[in-house]
C-alpha angles and dihedrals in degrees: 000000000000124000126219128220089245088063089067104035124104118220105248094226094052119101090252091048091049091049092050091048090051091052092048092049093046097041097116091053094044091053096051092096088063091059099041119044091200092064111088120228090230140020097245093122091054092047091050091050094056097036096099090046091052093046091052094056090089088068093054093085085078092059098091097159136056090240091054091050092048090050091051091049089051092051092050090047093051092046094051092044090053090052092049089054091051093251126137106245095217093056092040091055090045089054094046093048090050094048103041096069089057089061097051123107122219091280093051095253124136123215106233091222090062091058091068 
């Protein structure tokens, strides 16, 4: 039995064909991790970093004001920064919430220079 080339070709508009064309067109970018050992082969670290943020999005329906949304973004930012600095977010927040009142003036304002 002889086989023909058409027995092994993938239609270019099929999902498989589109995927193969993508890989061919992106080959130089997909190979970069072979040339630079600091480039990870996958994006697992990035996905882990944003996981808590993505899981929290279900709670966003309760942010019905711009101030609530800004406050939430600040909390996520502080939490992720703590993690990047090898701190445990719970204890970091506990520390911050204990120290911030000590920096407030009689009106409840904090001088930005004192935050440093």
